[in-house]
OpenMM code with the backbone's topology and positions (N, CA, C; nanometers):
from openmm import Vec3, app, unit

residues = "MET GLY THR ARG MET CYS THR ALA THR ALA GLY THR MET ARG VAL PRO PHE ALA GLY ILE SER LEU LYS ARG VAL GLN ARG ILE ALA LYS GLU GLN SER PRO LYS LYS VAL ALA GLU PHE ILE CYS ARG ALA ALA GLU PHE CYS PRO THR GLN LEU VAL SER ILE ASP GLU MET SER LYS ASP ASP ARG THR TYR ALA ARG LEU PHE GLY ARG GLY PRO VAL GLY ALA ARG VAL GLU ASN LEU VAL PRO PHE VAL GLN LYS ARG ARG LEU SER LEU LEU ALA ALA VAL ALA LEU ASP GLU GLY ILE ILE ALA SER GLN VAL ILE GLU GLY SER TYR THR HIS ASP GLU PHE LEU GLN PHE LEU GLU GLU ASP LEU LEU PRO GLU MET ASN PRO TYR PRO GLY PRO ARG SER VAL VAL MET MET ASP ASN ALA ARG ILE HIS HIS SER GLU GLU VAL THR GLU LEU ILE GLU SER TYR GLY MET PHE THR TYR LEU PHE THR ILE ASN GLY HIS SER".split()
positions = [
    Vec3(-4.6233, 2.6310, 3.6378),
    Vec3(-4.6846, 2.7244, 3.5935),
    Vec3(-4.6054, 2.7475, 3.4666),
    Vec3(-4.4719, 2.7262, 3.4060),
    Vec3(-4.4301, 2.8105, 3.3040),
    Vec3(-4.3390, 2.9322, 3.3801),
    Vec3(-4.2885, 2.9693, 3.2467),
    Vec3(-4.1898, 3.0652, 3.1961),
    Vec3(-4.2549, 3.2107, 3.1802),
    Vec3(-4.2480, 3.2999, 3.2342),
    Vec3(-4.3462, 3.4147, 3.2014),
    Vec3(-4.2380, 3.5339, 3.1904),
    Vec3(-4.2227, 3.6405, 3.0445),
    Vec3(-4.1619, 3.6949, 3.0874),
    Vec3(-4.2419, 3.8077, 3.0118),
    Vec3(-4.1735, 3.9621, 2.9745),
    Vec3(-4.2453, 4.0349, 2.9217),
    Vec3(-4.2443, 4.0184, 2.6989),
    Vec3(-4.3270, 4.0041, 2.6560),
    Vec3(-4.3391, 3.9695, 2.5120),
    Vec3(-4.1885, 4.0712, 2.4657),
    Vec3(-4.1950, 4.2022, 2.4664),
    Vec3(-4.0610, 4.2463, 2.4537),
    Vec3(-3.9385, 4.1826, 2.4854),
    Vec3(-3.9090, 4.0913, 2.5436),
    Vec3(-3.8273, 4.0669, 2.6317),
    Vec3(-3.7716, 3.9588, 2.5094),
    Vec3(-3.9120, 3.8873, 2.5303),
    Vec3(-3.8915, 3.7608, 2.4592),
    Vec3(-3.8147, 3.7484, 2.2918),
    Vec3(-3.8974, 3.8983, 2.2874),
    Vec3(-3.8587, 3.9206, 2.1012),
    Vec3(-3.6810, 3.9552, 2.0807),
    Vec3(-3.6644, 4.0165, 2.2198),
    Vec3(-3.5274, 4.0611, 2.1611),
    Vec3(-3.3941, 3.8897, 2.2378),
    Vec3(-3.4499, 3.8438, 2.2861),
    Vec3(-3.3840, 3.7442, 2.2997),
    Vec3(-3.3358, 3.6790, 2.1569),
    Vec3(-3.1686, 3.6332, 2.1481),
    Vec3(-3.0987, 3.5677, 2.0033),
    Vec3(-3.0648, 3.4504, 2.0794),
    Vec3(-3.0769, 3.3684, 2.1444),
    Vec3(-3.0738, 3.2318, 2.2267),
    Vec3(-3.1782, 3.1530, 2.2479),
    Vec3(-3.1760, 3.0307, 2.2163),
    Vec3(-3.3010, 2.9154, 2.2924),
    Vec3(-3.3082, 2.9723, 2.4218),
    Vec3(-3.4698, 2.9817, 2.4356),
    Vec3(-3.4368, 3.0048, 2.5673),
    Vec3(-3.5761, 2.9164, 2.6228),
    Vec3(-3.5539, 2.7794, 2.7587),
    Vec3(-3.6908, 2.7115, 2.7354),
    Vec3(-3.7093, 2.6151, 2.6583),
    Vec3(-3.6661, 2.5635, 2.5424),
    Vec3(-3.6683, 2.5429, 2.4227),
    Vec3(-3.7871, 2.5876, 2.3873),
    Vec3(-3.7408, 2.7594, 2.3331),
    Vec3(-3.8228, 2.8473, 2.2515),
    Vec3(-3.7446, 2.8976, 2.1323),
    Vec3(-3.8075, 2.9466, 2.0071),
    Vec3(-3.6850, 2.9561, 1.9333),
    Vec3(-3.7984, 3.0323, 1.8521),
    Vec3(-3.6831, 3.1310, 1.7634),
    Vec3(-3.7612, 3.2326, 1.6771),
    Vec3(-3.7931, 3.2125, 1.5811),
    Vec3(-3.9298, 3.2004, 1.5232),
    Vec3(-3.9723, 3.1330, 1.3956),
    Vec3(-4.0927, 3.2729, 1.3416),
    Vec3(-4.1122, 3.2056, 1.2169),
    Vec3(-4.2150, 3.2985, 1.0883),
    Vec3(-4.3042, 3.2539, 1.1239),
    Vec3(-4.4019, 3.3024, 1.1694),
    Vec3(-4.5996, 3.2486, 1.1752),
    Vec3(-4.6391, 3.2478, 1.0720),
    Vec3(-4.6935, 3.1305, 0.9978),
    Vec3(-4.7656, 3.0842, 0.8963),
    Vec3(-4.9169, 3.1201, 1.0468),
    Vec3(-5.0092, 3.1957, 0.8956),
    Vec3(-5.1245, 3.1832, 0.8830),
    Vec3(-5.1928, 3.0929, 0.8341),
    Vec3(-5.2661, 3.0024, 0.8747),
    Vec3(-5.3247, 2.8960, 0.8851),
    Vec3(-5.4611, 2.9474, 0.8523),
    Vec3(-5.5840, 2.8780, 0.7983),
    Vec3(-5.7227, 2.8893, 0.8019),
    Vec3(-5.7595, 2.7997, 0.8561),
    Vec3(-5.8404, 2.8524, 0.9738),
    Vec3(-5.8521, 2.7244, 1.0738),
    Vec3(-6.0118, 2.6155, 1.0080),
    Vec3(-6.0616, 2.6697, 0.9103),
    Vec3(-6.1459, 2.5804, 0.8417),
    Vec3(-6.0795, 2.4910, 0.7799),
    Vec3(-5.9340, 2.4698, 0.7507),
    Vec3(-5.9043, 2.3436, 0.6519),
    Vec3(-5.9149, 2.2688, 0.7390),
    Vec3(-5.9177, 2.1225, 0.6159),
    Vec3(-5.9416, 1.9606, 0.6703),
    Vec3(-5.8479, 1.8994, 0.6268),
    Vec3(-5.6963, 1.8042, 0.7215),
    Vec3(-5.6202, 1.7483, 0.6330),
    Vec3(-5.6905, 1.6368, 0.5905),
    Vec3(-5.8180, 1.6123, 0.5668),
    Vec3(-5.8639, 1.4387, 0.5431),
    Vec3(-5.9154, 1.5251, 0.3432),
    Vec3(-5.9387, 1.6257, 0.3691),
    Vec3(-5.9966, 1.7514, 0.2201),
    Vec3(-5.8667, 1.7292, 0.1521),
    Vec3(-5.7263, 1.7775, 0.2225),
    Vec3(-5.6108, 1.7713, 0.1525),
    Vec3(-5.5878, 1.6831, 0.0861),
    Vec3(-5.5951, 1.6010, 0.1715),
    Vec3(-5.4751, 1.4265, 0.0989),
    Vec3(-5.6261, 1.3870, 0.0182),
    Vec3(-5.7691, 1.4332, 0.0285),
    Vec3(-5.7782, 1.3699, -0.0833),
    Vec3(-5.8028, 1.4719, -0.2689),
    Vec3(-5.7509, 1.6234, -0.2650),
    Vec3(-5.6851, 1.7101, -0.3109),
    Vec3(-5.6355, 1.6105, -0.3597),
    Vec3(-5.4847, 1.5608, -0.2982),
    Vec3(-5.3248, 1.5378, -0.3225),
    Vec3(-5.4085, 1.4159, -0.4322),
    Vec3(-5.4660, 1.3045, -0.3666),
    Vec3(-5.4772, 1.2160, -0.4469),
    Vec3(-5.6338, 1.1864, -0.6118),
    Vec3(-5.6461, 1.2970, -0.5652),
    Vec3(-5.7346, 1.3660, -0.6751),
    Vec3(-5.6365, 1.4151, -0.8150),
    Vec3(-5.5144, 1.5080, -0.7332),
    Vec3(-5.4313, 1.6012, -0.8931),
    Vec3(-5.3285, 1.5258, -0.9290),
    Vec3(-5.3255, 1.3567, -0.8682),
    Vec3(-5.2297, 1.3180, -0.9214),
    Vec3(-5.3017, 1.2389, -0.9928),
    Vec3(-5.4353, 1.1581, -1.0065),
    Vec3(-5.4928, 1.1556, -1.1591),
    Vec3(-5.4309, 1.2280, -1.2719),
    Vec3(-5.3542, 1.3632, -1.2880),
    Vec3(-5.3699, 1.4150, -1.4141),
    Vec3(-5.1831, 1.4211, -1.4398),
    Vec3(-5.1671, 1.4964, -1.5277),
    Vec3(-5.0427, 1.4571, -1.5566),
    Vec3(-4.9672, 1.6502, -1.5511),
    Vec3(-4.8920, 1.6364, -1.4560),
    Vec3(-4.8508, 1.8092, -1.4333),
    Vec3(-4.9082, 1.9008, -1.5292),
    Vec3(-4.8520, 1.8665, -1.6224),
    Vec3(-4.7765, 1.9309, -1.7539),
    Vec3(-4.9629, 2.0295, -1.7591),
    Vec3(-5.0527, 1.9364, -1.8004),
    Vec3(-5.2492, 1.9168, -1.7232),
    Vec3(-5.2983, 2.0332, -1.7043),
    Vec3(-5.1939, 2.0626, -1.5623),
    Vec3(-5.2365, 2.1098, -1.4604),
    Vec3(-5.2149, 2.2794, -1.4637),
    Vec3(-5.3447, 2.3598, -1.4613),
    Vec3(-5.3544, 2.5430, -1.4781),
    Vec3(-5.4139, 2.5718, -1.3340),
    Vec3(-5.3576, 2.5857, -1.2226),
    Vec3(-5.4272, 2.6725, -1.1530),
    Vec3(-5.4718, 2.7517, -1.1039),
    Vec3(-5.5848, 2.8611, -1.1263),
    Vec3(-5.6267, 2.9982, -1.0490),
    Vec3(-5.6614, 3.0390, -0.9346),
    Vec3(-5.6176, 3.1139, -0.9102),
    Vec3(-5.6684, 3.1894, -0.7670),
    Vec3(-5.6001, 3.2798, -0.7372),
    Vec3(-5.6826, 3.3644, -0.6798),
    Vec3(-5.7092, 3.5514, -0.6278),
    Vec3(-5.6390, 3.5660, -0.5405),
    Vec3(-5.6056, 3.6383, -0.5046),
    Vec3(-5.5054, 3.6927, -0.3306),
    Vec3(-5.5462, 3.8751, -0.3571),
    Vec3(-5.5758, 3.8972, -0.2135),
    Vec3(-5.5743, 4.0518, -0.2305),
    Vec3(-5.5046, 4.1375, -0.1238),
    Vec3(-5.4817, 4.2571, -0.0944),
    Vec3(-5.4104, 4.2871, -0.0033),
    Vec3(-5.4477, 4.4615, -0.0336),
    Vec3(-5.4865, 4.4963, 0.0877),
    Vec3(-5.5471, 4.6125, 0.1284),
    Vec3(-5.4382, 4.7015, 0.2504),
    Vec3(-5.4464, 4.8393, 0.2666),
    Vec3(-5.3529, 4.9054, 0.2957),
    Vec3(-5.3774, 4.8441, 0.4598),
    Vec3(-5.4446, 4.7963, 0.5057),
    Vec3(-5.4080, 4.7874, 0.6486),
    Vec3(-5.4150, 4.6299, 0.6906),
    Vec3(-5.3982, 4.5634, 0.6239),
    Vec3(-5.3881, 4.4030, 0.6535),
    Vec3(-5.2271, 4.3996, 0.6652),
    Vec3(-5.2179, 4.3489, 0.8031),
    Vec3(-5.0924, 4.3319, 0.8346),
    Vec3(-5.1250, 4.2301, 1.0150),
    Vec3(-4.9794, 4.1617, 0.9906),
    Vec3(-5.0020, 4.0576, 1.1145),
    Vec3(-4.8357, 4.0508, 1.1803),
    Vec3(-4.8385, 3.9712, 1.2314),
    Vec3(-4.6702, 3.9920, 1.2844),
    Vec3(-4.5629, 3.8656, 1.2072),
    Vec3(-4.4889, 3.8911, 1.1507),
    Vec3(-4.4133, 3.7893, 1.0281),
    Vec3(-4.3011, 3.7032, 1.1626),
    Vec3(-4.2990, 3.6886, 1.2454),
    Vec3(-4.2480, 3.6285, 1.3210),
    Vec3(-4.3329, 3.6121, 1.4923),
    Vec3(-4.2535, 3.4883, 1.5265),
    Vec3(-4.2920, 3.4468, 1.6885),
    Vec3(-4.1640, 3.3709, 1.7537),
    Vec3(-4.1842, 3.3308, 1.8910),
    Vec3(-4.1663, 3.2577, 1.9395),
    Vec3(-4.2234, 3.1299, 2.0223),
    Vec3(-4.1556, 2.9896, 1.9588),
    Vec3(-4.2625, 2.8754, 2.0115),
    Vec3(-4.1737, 2.8129, 2.0408),
    Vec3(-4.1740, 2.6584, 2.1030),
    Vec3(-4.1350, 2.5599, 2.0964),
    Vec3(-4.0051, 2.5116, 1.9403),
    Vec3(-3.8867, 2.4414, 2.0220),
    Vec3(-3.8038, 2.4133, 1.9221),
    Vec3(-3.8717, 2.2922, 1.8344),
    Vec3(-3.8897, 2.2640, 1.7166),
    Vec3(-3.9539, 2.1695, 1.6245),
    Vec3(-4.0613, 2.2203, 1.6138),
    Vec3(-4.1744, 2.2953, 1.6291),
    Vec3(-4.2766, 2.3470, 1.6548),
    Vec3(-4.2756, 2.4929, 1.5466),
    Vec3(-4.3867, 2.4694, 1.4828),
    Vec3(-4.4114, 2.6312, 1.3800),
    Vec3(-4.5247, 2.7074, 1.4665),
    Vec3(-4.5200, 2.8618, 1.4198),
    Vec3(-4.5927, 2.9083, 1.5059),
    Vec3(-4.6903, 3.0041, 1.4568),
    Vec3(-4.8297, 2.9816, 1.4599),
    Vec3(-4.9537, 3.0154, 1.3825),
    Vec3(-5.0254, 3.1111, 1.4586),
    Vec3(-5.0950, 3.2462, 1.3448),
    Vec3(-5.1473, 3.3648, 1.4373),
    Vec3(-5.2346, 3.3654, 1.3316),
    Vec3(-5.3296, 3.3580, 1.4345),
    Vec3(-5.5046, 3.4091, 1.3779),
    Vec3(-5.5018, 3.5505, 1.3244),
    Vec3(-5.5776, 3.6030, 1.2853),
    Vec3(-5.6014, 3.7406, 1.2402),
    Vec3(-5.6991, 3.7910, 1.1852),
    Vec3(-5.7240, 3.8998, 1.2296),
    Vec3(-5.8954, 3.9576, 1.1094),
    Vec3(-5.7974, 4.0314, 1.0150),
    Vec3(-5.8670, 3.9848, 0.8718),
    Vec3(-5.8510, 4.1064, 0.8319),
    Vec3(-5.9588, 4.2224, 0.8048),
    Vec3(-5.8219, 4.3405, 0.7757),
    Vec3(-5.9008, 4.5061, 0.8214),
    Vec3(-5.8977, 4.5021, 0.6287),
    Vec3(-6.0520, 4.6030, 0.6107),
    Vec3(-6.0570, 4.6164, 0.4288),
    Vec3(-6.0356, 4.7404, 0.4650),
    Vec3(-5.9693, 4.8359, 0.3268),
    Vec3(-5.9566, 4.9817, 0.3384),
    Vec3(-5.9546, 4.9537, 0.1680),
    Vec3(-5.8175, 5.0263, 0.1033),
    Vec3(-5.7839, 4.9997, -0.0379),
    Vec3(-5.7689, 4.9448, -0.0620),
    Vec3(-5.8471, 4.8283, -0.1695),
    Vec3(-5.7780, 4.6562, -0.1537),
    Vec3(-5.7557, 4.6677, -0.3555),
    Vec3(-5.6340, 4.5930, -0.3233),
    Vec3(-5.6201, 4.5490, -0.4978),
    Vec3(-5.6311, 4.4242, -0.4855),
    Vec3(-5.7273, 4.3328, -0.5952),
    Vec3(-5.7019, 4.2139, -0.6392),
    Vec3(-5.5989, 4.1462, -0.7815),
    Vec3(-5.5698, 4.0902, -0.7444),
    Vec3(-5.4721, 3.9537, -0.7923),
    Vec3(-5.5246, 3.8011, -0.8688),
    Vec3(-5.5796, 3.8437, -0.9524),
    Vec3(-5.6178, 3.6586, -1.0248),
    Vec3(-5.4880, 3.6466, -1.1227),
    Vec3(-5.4865, 3.5332, -1.0832),
    Vec3(-5.3444, 3.4713, -1.1807),
    Vec3(-5.3657, 3.3137, -1.2283),
    Vec3(-5.2883, 3.3016, -1.3197),
    Vec3(-5.3265, 3.1385, -1.3733),
    Vec3(-5.1588, 3.1038, -1.3463),
    Vec3(-5.1293, 2.9722, -1.3372),
    Vec3(-5.0173, 2.9259, -1.3543),
    Vec3(-5.0142, 2.7641, -1.4123),
    Vec3(-4.9428, 2.7557, -1.4650),
    Vec3(-4.9356, 2.6299, -1.5753),
    Vec3(-4.7694, 2.6042, -1.4900),
    Vec3(-4.7498, 2.4286, -1.4590),
    Vec3(-4.6352, 2.3511, -1.4019),
    Vec3(-4.4936, 2.4447, -1.5112),
    Vec3(-4.5446, 2.3891, -1.6012),
    Vec3(-4.4222, 2.4032, -1.6540),
    Vec3(-4.3765, 2.5545, -1.7300),
    Vec3(-4.4565, 2.6728, -1.7205),
    Vec3(-4.4563, 2.7885, -1.7823),
    Vec3(-4.4763, 2.8339, -1.6535),
    Vec3(-4.5228, 2.8775, -1.5467),
    Vec3(-4.5251, 2.9712, -1.5253),
    Vec3(-4.6923, 3.0420, -1.4767),
    Vec3(-4.6621, 3.2270, -1.4779),
    Vec3(-4.7830, 3.2600, -1.4788),
    Vec3(-4.8345, 3.2506, -1.6236),
    Vec3(-4.9284, 3.2099, -1.7067),
    Vec3(-4.9853, 3.2487, -1.8389),
    Vec3(-5.1286, 3.3616, -1.8695),
    Vec3(-5.1987, 3.3775, -1.7389),
    Vec3(-5.2446, 3.4935, -1.7403),
    Vec3(-5.2674, 3.5925, -1.6206),
    Vec3(-5.2837, 3.6658, -1.6262),
    Vec3(-5.3168, 3.7782, -1.4918),
    Vec3(-5.3555, 3.8796, -1.5153),
    Vec3(-5.4118, 3.9293, -1.4192),
    Vec3(-5.5279, 4.1050, -1.4088),
    Vec3(-5.5136, 4.0985, -1.3207),
    Vec3(-5.4789, 4.2082, -1.2444),
    Vec3(-5.5211, 4.3302, -1.1464),
    Vec3(-5.6171, 4.4085, -1.1481),
    Vec3(-5.7258, 4.3845, -1.0290),
    Vec3(-5.8236, 4.5391, -1.0027),
    Vec3(-5.8243, 4.5918, -0.8585),
    Vec3(-5.9264, 4.7007, -0.9048),
    Vec3(-5.9411, 4.7976, -0.7453),
    Vec3(-6.0355, 4.7136, -0.7165),
    Vec3(-6.0162, 4.6740, -0.6045),
    Vec3(-6.1894, 4.5615, -0.5421),
    Vec3(-6.1724, 4.4802, -0.5637),
    Vec3(-6.2522, 4.3901, -0.5385),
    Vec3(-6.3113, 4.2351, -0.5355),
    Vec3(-6.3203, 4.1553, -0.6910),
    Vec3(-6.2652, 4.0557, -0.7058),
    Vec3(-6.3332, 4.0050, -0.8286),
    Vec3(-6.4999, 3.9691, -0.8292),
    Vec3(-6.5472, 3.9686, -0.8850),
    Vec3(-6.7284, 3.9594, -0.8849),
    Vec3(-6.7204, 3.8377, -1.0216),
    Vec3(-6.8609, 3.7325, -1.0047),
    Vec3(-6.8460, 3.6576, -1.0695),
    Vec3(-6.7895, 3.7116, -1.1959),
    Vec3(-6.8656, 3.7906, -1.2432),
    Vec3(-6.8479, 3.8549, -1.4139),
    Vec3(-6.7608, 3.8660, -1.4434),
    Vec3(-6.6433, 3.9631, -1.3489),
    Vec3(-6.5281, 3.9713, -1.3558),
    Vec3(-6.4839, 3.8620, -1.3401),
    Vec3(-6.4923, 3.7199, -1.2952),
    Vec3(-6.4194, 3.6256, -1.2996),
    Vec3(-6.4690, 3.5335, -1.4324),
    Vec3(-6.5137, 3.5432, -1.5076),
    Vec3(-6.5843, 3.5018, -1.5935),
    Vec3(-6.5428, 3.5839, -1.7504),
    Vec3(-6.4920, 3.6819, -1.7683),
    Vec3(-6.4607, 3.7493, -1.7958),
    Vec3(-6.3270, 3.7390, -1.8388),
    Vec3(-6.2130, 3.7390, -1.7231),
    Vec3(-6.1153, 3.6518, -1.7095),
    Vec3(-6.0514, 3.5332, -1.8247),
    Vec3(-6.1797, 3.4866, -1.7563),
    Vec3(-6.1936, 3.3848, -1.8398),
    Vec3(-6.1766, 3.3556, -1.9720),
    Vec3(-6.2636, 3.4678, -2.0473),
    Vec3(-6.2869, 3.3976, -2.1691),
    Vec3(-6.1949, 3.5216, -2.2511),
    Vec3(-6.1071, 3.6181, -2.2270),
    Vec3(-6.0641, 3.7134, -2.2543),
    Vec3(-5.8901, 3.6556, -2.2145),
    Vec3(-5.8845, 3.6200, -2.0804),
    Vec3(-5.6992, 3.6324, -2.0762),
    Vec3(-5.6867, 3.4455, -2.0306),
    Vec3(-5.7540, 3.3768, -2.0290),
    Vec3(-5.6870, 3.2573, -1.9540),
    Vec3(-5.7094, 3.1121, -2.0979),
    Vec3(-5.8390, 3.1187, -2.1156),
    Vec3(-5.8749, 2.9965, -2.2062),
    Vec3(-5.8019, 3.0309, -2.3196),
    Vec3(-5.7591, 3.1063, -2.4058),
    Vec3(-5.7102, 3.1488, -2.5076),
    Vec3(-5.5664, 3.0586, -2.4728),
    Vec3(-5.5739, 3.1001, -2.4197),
    Vec3(-5.3829, 3.0056, -2.3213),
    Vec3(-5.3676, 2.8690, -2.2880),
    Vec3(-5.5266, 2.8385, -2.3480),
    Vec3(-5.4562, 2.6725, -2.2746),
    Vec3(-5.5806, 2.5983, -2.4076),
    Vec3(-5.5401, 2.4908, -2.4011),
    Vec3(-5.5777, 2.3662, -2.4862),
    Vec3(-5.6693, 2.3133, -2.4409),
    Vec3(-5.7724, 2.2493, -2.5203),
    Vec3(-5.8356, 2.0666, -2.5029),
    Vec3(-5.7464, 1.9602, -2.4447),
    Vec3(-5.8321, 1.9630, -2.3898),
    Vec3(-5.7881, 1.7846, -2.3196),
    Vec3(-5.7799, 1.6864, -2.3871),
    Vec3(-5.7034, 1.6125, -2.3842),
    Vec3(-5.6172, 1.5716, -2.2693),
    Vec3(-5.4581, 1.6528, -2.2896),
    Vec3(-5.4827, 1.7540, -2.4246),
    Vec3(-5.3148, 1.8196, -2.3991),
    Vec3(-5.2833, 1.8693, -2.2705),
    Vec3(-5.1703, 1.9483, -2.2921),
    Vec3(-5.0851, 2.0342, -2.2153),
    Vec3(-5.1689, 2.1638, -2.1330),
    Vec3(-5.1506, 2.2241, -2.0764),
    Vec3(-5.2473, 2.3019, -1.9870),
    Vec3(-5.4136, 2.3441, -2.0304),
    Vec3(-5.4540, 2.2038, -1.9957),
    Vec3(-5.6019, 2.1378, -2.0375),
    Vec3(-5.6762, 2.1097, -1.9386),
    Vec3(-5.6262, 2.1510, -1.8221),
    Vec3(-5.7273, 2.0867, -1.6284),
    Vec3(-5.7654, 2.2200, -1.5876),
    Vec3(-5.8065, 2.3215, -1.5394),
    Vec3(-5.8363, 2.4307, -1.4687),
    Vec3(-5.8837, 2.3758, -1.3282),
    Vec3(-5.7353, 2.3796, -1.2647),
    Vec3(-5.7883, 2.3472, -1.1129),
    Vec3(-5.7692, 2.5758, -1.0532),
    Vec3(-5.9479, 2.5303, -0.9666),
    Vec3(-5.9931, 2.6444, -0.8737),
    Vec3(-6.0200, 2.6073, -0.7322),
    Vec3(-6.0172, 2.7101, -0.6491),
    Vec3(-6.1012, 2.6135, -0.5013),
    Vec3(-6.1937, 2.6999, -0.5139),
    Vec3(-6.2397, 2.6677, -0.4031),
    Vec3(-6.3880, 2.7276, -0.3553),
    Vec3(-6.4152, 2.8315, -0.3312),
    Vec3(-6.4000, 2.9083, -0.3575),
    Vec3(-6.4169, 3.0516, -0.4080),
    Vec3(-6.5617, 3.0602, -0.4566),
    Vec3(-6.6541, 3.1304, -0.4120),
    Vec3(-6.7905, 3.1424, -0.3770),
    Vec3(-6.7803, 3.1729, -0.6033),
    Vec3(-6.7640, 3.3038, -0.6776),
    Vec3(-6.6943, 3.3383, -0.8071),
    Vec3(-6.6837, 3.1504, -0.8720),
    Vec3(-6.5885, 3.1339, -0.8125),
    Vec3(-6.5793, 3.0347, -0.9087),
    Vec3(-6.7458, 2.8909, -0.9490),
    Vec3(-6.8128, 2.9428, -0.8007),
    Vec3(-6.9259, 2.7720, -0.8462),
    Vec3(-7.0591, 2.8669, -0.8815),
    Vec3(-7.0647, 2.7880, -1.0445),
    Vec3(-7.1849, 2.8490, -1.1329),
    Vec3(-7.1447, 2.7469, -1.2223),
    Vec3(-7.2851, 2.6685, -1.2585),
    Vec3(-7.2837, 2.6566, -1.4194),
    Vec3(-7.1614, 2.7272, -1.5544),
    Vec3(-7.2374, 2.8222, -1.5290),
    Vec3(-7.1323, 2.9702, -1.5835),
    Vec3(-7.0062, 2.8882, -1.6245),
    Vec3(-6.9162, 2.9018, -1.4822),
    Vec3(-6.8095, 2.8513, -1.5327),
    Vec3(-6.6795, 2.7315, -1.5510),
    Vec3(-6.8308, 2.6621, -1.5370),
    Vec3(-6.7921, 2.5242, -1.5828),
    Vec3(-6.8546, 2.4993, -1.6865),
    Vec3(-6.9366, 2.5901, -1.7912),
    Vec3(-6.9796, 2.5180, -1.9544),
    Vec3(-6.9151, 2.6575, -2.0277),
    Vec3(-6.8574, 2.7236, -1.9668),
    Vec3(-6.7526, 2.8302, -2.0353),
    Vec3(-6.5988, 2.7021, -2.0969),
    Vec3(-6.5515, 2.7226, -1.9738),
    Vec3(-6.4538, 2.6161, -1.9491),
    Vec3(-6.4550, 2.4990, -2.0590),
    Vec3(-6.5703, 2.3915, -2.0289),
    Vec3(-6.6232, 2.3132, -2.1132),
    Vec3(-6.6149, 2.2660, -2.2906),
    Vec3(-6.6919, 2.4566, -2.2582),
    Vec3(-6.6963, 2.4801, -2.3816),
    Vec3(-6.5894, 2.4980, -2.5156),
    Vec3(-6.4750, 2.5163, -2.4589),
    Vec3(-6.3191, 2.5105, -2.4964),
    Vec3(-6.2470, 2.3819, -2.4605),
    Vec3(-6.2937, 2.3136, -2.4544),
    Vec3(-6.3036, 2.1372, -2.4748),
    Vec3(-6.1792, 2.1124, -2.4121),
    Vec3(-6.2051, 2.2209, -2.2588),
    Vec3(-6.1401, 2.1764, -2.1228),
    Vec3(-6.1547, 2.1349, -2.0394),
    Vec3(-6.1010, 2.0457, -1.8762),
    Vec3(-6.1755, 1.9839, -1.7867),
    Vec3(-6.1574, 2.0602, -1.6698),
    Vec3(-6.2445, 2.0441, -1.6040),
    Vec3(-6.2276, 2.1711, -1.4610),
    Vec3(-6.2604, 2.1210, -1.3655),
    Vec3(-6.1670, 2.1120, -1.2355),
    Vec3(-6.1266, 2.0643, -1.1853),
    Vec3(-6.1667, 2.0912, -1.0022),
    Vec3(-6.2865, 2.1603, -0.9439),
    Vec3(-6.2901, 2.2682, -0.8684),
    Vec3(-6.2718, 2.1899, -0.7321),
    Vec3(-6.1766, 2.2036, -0.5936),
    Vec3(-6.1453, 2.1287, -0.5026),
    Vec3(-6.1810, 2.1851, -0.4309),
    Vec3(-6.1618, 2.1123, -0.2360),
    Vec3(-6.2134, 2.2161, -0.1539),
    Vec3(-6.1239, 2.1210, -0.0616),
    Vec3(-5.9991, 2.2353, 0.0124),
    Vec3(-5.9090, 2.2068, 0.1041),
    Vec3(-5.9714, 2.2250, 0.1863),
    Vec3(-6.0619, 2.3402, 0.2293),
    Vec3(-6.0826, 2.3163, 0.3827),
    Vec3(-6.2657, 2.2608, 0.4157),
    Vec3(-6.2967, 2.3033, 0.5480),
    Vec3(-6.4318, 2.1742, 0.5580),
    Vec3(-6.5130, 2.3131, 0.4819),
    Vec3(-6.5559, 2.3762, 0.4164),
    Vec3(-6.6822, 2.3963, 0.3211),
    Vec3(-6.7025, 2.3755, 0.2400),
    Vec3(-6.8281, 2.3653, 0.1794),
    Vec3(-6.7959, 2.2437, 0.0640),
    Vec3(-6.8368, 2.4141, -0.0224),
] * unit.nanometer
topology = app.Topology()
chain = topology.addChain("A")
for resn in residues:
    res = topology.addResidue(resn, chain)
    for name in ("N", "CA", "C"):
        topology.addAtom(name, app.Element.getBySymbol(name[0]), res)
């Protein structure tokens, strides 16, 4: 049947017990597709690393929290699927170039809209980039809803750059 113990007891143990050790919990999207991750890696390898600029958003609200550590079998990571609850939200949009680090960023209160994303591209990011195939000429974006539009693609391509929209989870 297995070993049963109180969660508090397991949390205070400092030595491995029954093949279980303390680990940092990794949150992983349950929609993630290993096949699409492999396809993304193969496609990204077609470009020179200095050409790639990755754009991503993140947000933090007052009530986003989860356990950072957990116990699990030795040699295996500990995962925890948790809900995110909104309250006051701050959102960060950043563009990162491998050779230079963050080349453009912006923080707003609330979540980014399509229009705010277009404004960030036009005013903050695209002036820092170069026409394809030069360095910083390929914009990599995930499958966030605000990235999916002809306006975004047309704006980026009007500056002579290449758009690479990738999907590494089960959604398209």
